[in-house]
C-alpha positions, 0 to 999 in steps of 0.5 A, a space after each residue: 262789097 269788095 268793090 267798095 273797097 277797090 282803087 277803082 271805086 275811091 278815084 272815081 269817088 273823088 270825083 267832082 260828079 261824084 263828090 257832089 252828089 255824095 254831098 246832098 241831102 237826099 245821099 245822105 239821108 238814104 245813106 244813113 237810113 241804109 246804115 241804120 238797117 244793116 248795122 242793126 240787122 249786124 249786131 242783131 245776129 251777133 248780140 254779144 260781139 261788143 260785150 267787152 267794150 267800155 270806151 267809146 275814144 273819139 278826138 277833138 281838135 283841129 283839122 291836120 292836126 295828128 288825130 289821124 295819125 293817133 288814130 292809125 297808131 291806136 287802131 294797132 291795138 290788138 283791145 283796138 277798133 279806131 275808125 278814121 273819119 266815119 262821124 261817130 256822133 253824127 249817128 248817135 244823134 241820129 239815133 243808132 244805139 251804140 252797139 250800131 255805132 261800134 259796129 260802123 266804127 270796126 267797120 270802117 277800122 277794116 276798110 281803113 287799113 284794107 285800103 292800107 291807112 293812107 291820108 293826105 300829107 301834103 300834096 302826096 299821100 302818106 301810109 300809117 300802115 304799121 306792119 304786122 299789129 291788128 290795124 282792120 282785124 282785133 283780139 278781143 275789143 275794149 275800145 272802139 273809136 272815131 277821129 274825126 276831130 275838127 267835125 267833131 269840135 263843132 258838133 259839141 259846140 254846136 251843141 253843149 248837152 251833146 257830150 253828158 248825152 253821148 256818155 249817158 247812151 253809152 252807158 256803162 261804157 264810157 265816153 273819153 275825149 283825145 284831144 290831139 294838140 299842134 303847134 297851131 301854125 300848122 292846122 293854120 297852114 294846112 287850112 290855108 294851103 288845102 283848103 284855101 283859106 285866108 289868113 283871116 278865114 284860117 285864123 278865125 276857123 282855127 280859135 272859133 275850136 279852141 274857144 269849144 275845146 276850152 268849154 270842153 275842158 272846163 265842163 269834161 272830168 281830167 280821167 276823160 280827156 286826155 291832151 295828145 302834143 302831137 310833137 310827141 307822137 313823134 319826137 318819142 311815140 313809144 312814150 307817147 303812146 304808153 300814156 294813151 293807153 294807158 288811159 284808155 285803160 289798156 295794156 301796150 306790150 313792147 312789140 306793138 309800142 316799136 313798131 309803131 315808132 318804126 314808122 314815124 317820120 319827121 317831116 318839115 312843119 306845115 308852117 314852113 309852107 307857107 309865107 308868114 308876116 310878122 303882123 300875122 304871127 303877132 297876131 296868132 301868137 297874142 291868141 294863143 296865150 288865152 287858151 292853157 293847151 297851146 301854152 309852150 307853142 309858138 313861130 319859131 320853135 319845135 313847140 311841145 304842149 305843157 
């Protein structure tokens, strides 16, 4: 299994032929079956391992909005295991038991830590590794989570009853949602740069997700859904992370908070990499007004949700 965590394997997995194989329906079906059997076996070997879990924490929002950063910081907590892009909702919808999904998430968090918590940043990689903390391991597991914000949002949008179904399935643990918000021009710029989307395509996708998010805000209790402004995570990491851990019911030791804050680097926003026209800016800002969680953002402002 260590070979699957090697740099050579990751390079192979990113190759075009293997990506096509891994995205095919037969491969995904067989891989899901394999994960079901393996997770069930692992959980049966230690039935009490997840007895202290009281929260399944999922990020929602848009791709390239800071969810991976948030997940990496939370995974550094001694009582949390937060994976990056495991897609917990896929497995819960497929009939996996909660403990099986928790096992997959904890395994994903360990895998991410072995890779150095490296994520795409602009056109090069960037590490969210927090030295001397708990990424990839736990003192006692109380919160498990997944950072796959864009896909999670789309899954909730495709099945409006999914929130209630998941909440019921994991009871007595709670389903808690962290809505990571970033200046809208940045994720849209990332869609255009990395995804090759046109302005109209990026704008349409972004605001379609916003419609789903608005519906979730109206249906989910504020005690179970928290807005996390990306800019606050960067500008005042200690205060924002203390508030987030409090929302999740986790104590936040000062050494943990300081270690997380120490890895944050403020960088120029993605929107500076795109040549935005005045018409495009005006179009986006007019649409932003329909969503309370985007209040306070504009193209020229650093931006902070209020």
